[in-house]
N, C-alpha and C positions, 0 to 999 in steps of 0.2 A: 494542856493544863495538867502538868505533872503533879501528882499527889493532891490535886484539888477536886473536891467533891462537886458533882453536878447539882445545880439548884433545880429541884423538882417542884413545880407548882401543882398543887392538888386543888382542882376547882370542884366545889361542892355547893349544895343547896338547889337553887334554881326555882323557876315559877310553875313547874308542873305538879300534878298530883302526887308524884313520888319524891317530894321534897325531903321528907323525913327519912325515907329509905337512903337517900344520898348522904345524909349526915352520918349514918351508921357505916355505909361503905367507906366513906372518907376516913372515918376514925380508924378503921381497920388498916387502911393503907398507910396512914400516917404512923401508926405504931409499928408496923411490920417492915417498912421500908428500910434497906440496908444502909445503915449510917456510915459505913466504911467507904461507900461509894456515893451517896446521895444526901443532900441537905434539903429537907422538906420545907416548902413554903405553902401556906394555905390561903386560898382565895374564896371567899364566900359570896354566893349570889342570893340576895334576899328574895322574898316572894313578890316584890314590886319590880324586880329586875335589876336593882342597883348591885354593883360589885364593891366588895370590902376587902381590904388587906387584913386578914384575920390574925396574922402573927401568932399562931398557936404555939405556946411554950413547949419546949422539949419535955418538961415535966408531965405533959399530958400522956406520955408513953407509959407512965406508971399509974395513970388514973384508971379507975375501974369503969368510968363512963363508956357507954357503947356508941355514943354519938359525938361528933365534933360540936363545939359550942356554936350557937346562932350568934353571929358576931355583928349585929346590927349597929353596935356602938363603935365599931372599929372604922378606921378612916375610909372613906369612899374613894375608890380608884377607877381609872378607866385603863383599858388595854388598847395601846395605840396600834391601829390597824394598818401598819406599815413595816417593812423589813428593818430589823435593827441588828446590830452586830456587837459582840463583846470585843474586848481589846485584842483578842487572838483571832478575830475574824469569824467566830461561829455565831450563827443566828441566835438571837435571844428575844424573849418577849418582855416588853417594857410596859410596866404598870406605873401610872402617874397619879399621885395623890390629888384629890379635888377639894379637900377641906381647906379652910382659909388658913389654919395654923401651919400647916406643912404643904401648902399648894405648890405643886410642881416637883415635889420630891419624887424620885424614881426608885423603883424595885425591879430588879432583873431576874429573869427565870430562863433556864436553859432548855427545859423539856417540860411538857405539861401532861398531867394525867387527869383527863376529865372524869370525874367521879359523880356525874350528874345523870339523871334519868328522865325520860319523857320528853315532852314538847319543848322546843327551843334548846334542848340540851343534847339529845342523841339522834335528832332527826336531820342533821347536816347543817343546821343553822349555826351552832356553835363552832363546828368544824370549819365552816366557811370563814368565819372571823379568824380562827386560828391559822388558816391557810394564808391570810393576808400578811401575817407576821413572819411566815416562813419558819417558825420555831417547830421542832418536832413535837408531836403529841401521839399518845397511845391510841389505839383503836383504828377504826375505819375512817376514811376520808369523807368527803361530802356525799359522793355518789352511793357508796355502800351504806352509810348511815341513813340517808334518805329512803333507800330501798327497804332496809331492814326495818325501819320504823313503820312502814306502810304495809300492813298485813295483806291488803288487796294486791298491791303492786308486786309484792313478794311472791304471792301465789300465782299471779298471772306470769311472771317470768319463769317460775319453776314449771308451770304447765307447758310454757312454750319449749322448754328444754326437755319435756316429756318425763319430768320427775313427779311423783305421786303426791297429790294434794287432797285434802278432804273436800267433797263437793260443796260449792258455795254459790251464793248470789250477792249482789251489791245493791244496797239502797242509798238514795241520796237525799239530803234534807230538802231540796226542791220538790220532791215527789208529793203528789196529793195522796190523801188516805186511799182513794180509789185506786191510785197506781200502786201504792204500797200493798194493799189487799190482793191485787192481782199478782204481785211479786210473791206474796205469801203463798197463794194457791199454786203458782208454779213450783215453788220450793217444796210444798206439800206433796205435789204430784211426783216430783223428782226424788225427794229423800225423806219426806214425811216428818212427823213430830215424834220425839221432841227435837228441837233445833236450838242452836245457839245464836244469840244476837250480840255482836261485838263491835264496839267503836274501833275503826280501822287503825287509828294511830295513837293508841294509849297502851300502857304496859302495866305489868303487875296485876292483871285481871280487872283493871279499872274499866268500868263501862261494859261489863260482860254479863249477860243475862241468859238463863236457860229457860226456853219457852216450851211449854207442854201443850198448850191449847191455842185455838185460833183467837179466843177472847183475850189472851195474854199477849198476843203478838204486837198489835199497834202500841200499847202502853210501853212494852220493852223497847220497841224501835224508837219511840219519841224520847224515851229516857236516855238511850244511847246517843241520840242526837244532841243531847246537852253536852256531850263529851267531844263529839266530832261531827261534821256534816257529811261524812261517809261511814256507812255501817256495813258490816259483813253479816250475812245470814248463812250459817253453816249447819251441815248435817251433824247431828249428835250421835257419834258412834260409841259403842261399847269398846273401850280401848284402854290399854296400859300406857302410861305417859313415861316415855323414855328420853333422857336428855344426855347430850354429849357436849363436852367443852372442846373447842376447836382453836388451834393456834396456827397462824401463818407460819410457814416454815422459813427460817433465816436463809436457807438455800432456795432461792426462787425458782430453781429448776426442778424442785420437788414438790410434791402435793402437800396440803396442810396436814398438821398433826392433830390426831383426834385422841381424846382421853378414853378411859373406860366408861361404860354407860352407867347411868343411875336410873332407878325407877322411883317415881313419886306416886304414892298411893294416898289420894285425899280421903280424909275420914268423913267429908261431906259429899255433896253431889258432884262438885268439881273444885279445883284448886283456886279458891277465892283470894282477894287482897288480905282479908282477916286471917285466913289459913296460913298465908305466906308469912305474915309480919307480926300478927297479934295473938294468934292461938298456938301455943306450943304443942297442942295435940292435933292441929289442923291437918297433919299428913304424916304418913310413915315413909321413911326414906330407905331405899335398899341401894347400897353402894358397895360393890358394883351391882347392877341389875342382874337377876337370875334368868339370863337367856343364853342360848347355846352359842358356842364359838362361831358356828356358821352363820347364824342370825345376826350375831354381833358384827362379823365381817361385813355383811350386806348393809346393815344399818350405818356402820362406820363410813362405808363408801357413799352412801346417800348423804351423810352429814358433810362429807368433803365436797360432794358435787354442789350441795346448796350453798356452801360457803364460797365456792368459785362462781357459780352462776349469778349470785346475788352481788358480786363485786365486793365482797367483804375483805378488809385487810386487818391485820393485827390479831384480833381475837373475837370470838362470839360464842354464845351458848346456842345450840340447835336443838329445839324440842320436837320430838316425833311422837306419833301415835302408832302404837302396835295393835291392830285390830283383834280384839278378843274373840270375834266370831268367824274369823277367816279360817281357812284349812290349816291345821297345825303343820302339815307337810310343806306347805307353801304360804306362809303367813304374810298377810298384807300389812304395810306400814306406810305412813304418810308424813309429810311436813305439817307441823302444827304452826310454829312460828320460829323466828330467830330473834335474838337479843344481842345487838352489837355493843351494848354497854351493860352487861349483866351486873347484878348485885355482887358487891366484893366484901360483904361482911365476913367474919370469921366462920359463920356457918352457911354461907351462900354456896350454891351448887357449883358455880364455875371454879372457884379456888379448891373447893373440896375435891372435886373430881381430879384435878390435877395432882392433888396431894396424894390421892390413892393411886395415881398414875406415875408417880415418882418425881413430881416437881413441887417441893415445898412452897408455901405461900410466898416467902421473901424472895426466893429464887425466881418465882413466877413474875413478880413485879420487875425484877431486874431484866428478865427476858423480854417483857413487854416494853421497857424503856429502850433496850437495844434494837428491837424491831422498829420502834418509832424513829430512832436515829438513823437506821439503815434505810427505812422507806424514804425518809426526807432526802437522803443523798442518792437515791436511785432514780435516774431520769425516767424510768419506765413506770414508776409507781404512781398511782392516783392520788397520793398524799405528797407529791414531790414539791409542791409549793410553786 
């Protein structure tokens, strides 16, 4: 395809609790994609799960709106779950119109950027559909996405690899209150109050509660069960929240690339959903984080190991805890969680960290697309199709 731009499908929206965040991430990607190389196409998934060919106009790049439009009036489409090829033999994704007026009309996309978050979006389900088309897509494949979304499985694998994690227990929705109370007593003996109760497969601090007393435990557990049937009970440690952005190395013989660290200092008790997205004073950000070069090197290595152990490809944000009460001469730090489809707004931590590390936002998107195409053509990749 000499002098022809790649058609890049930006998938946004989705059925998860992070739907609105996705609209903002997708808007930033649409505006910042390199138009000399790529032609953006937008596909909106509404809250009922229907897909729409959004056909966002190029004039949106000059629009001050921070979110892509909710395109429910746009034509409904389906993505054909079978391999398709363009005229020059490259894999393409084929979207077919379902409305009566244009039934059967087709739109083709050469590479896909999933800009969706949460359940049915970044947990491997969408990735499995994309695998069936063999079209390149950014981010992790089915395995890495599923692992990264499940906080408990991620911690279990990290523990098995002897990587440090915050002490935790697991509650299941089928447990009786008697069993849950016994679990609470075990957690109290092991790490005490306060403790965090977290829905295991939610993001953006959705379904997260800080529990300070025995009386507050069961209500928090049952509230978390409204989001997920598996819930983590974690020790609440006094810690600094340190985040790294990680990129797969295009040279597969080399370890992943890691950005400079950032520190998030919540102004409340912890970094809630509102603090992340609704309260401009919800946190203070230090970029880069004020930690020593020696400690930065150790935490960077841990971020790399987590990326590798959890079978992540493409990119991720790795969130660590730096224990404030540990020995300053030998500080303790732990995996908090990973995010295989982190926010991509203009102020999101993932692109901001790469900007301060020397990769501007637009170049970062180009790199992610190049990785996607490279992974799809690599027979040893877990996203090979």
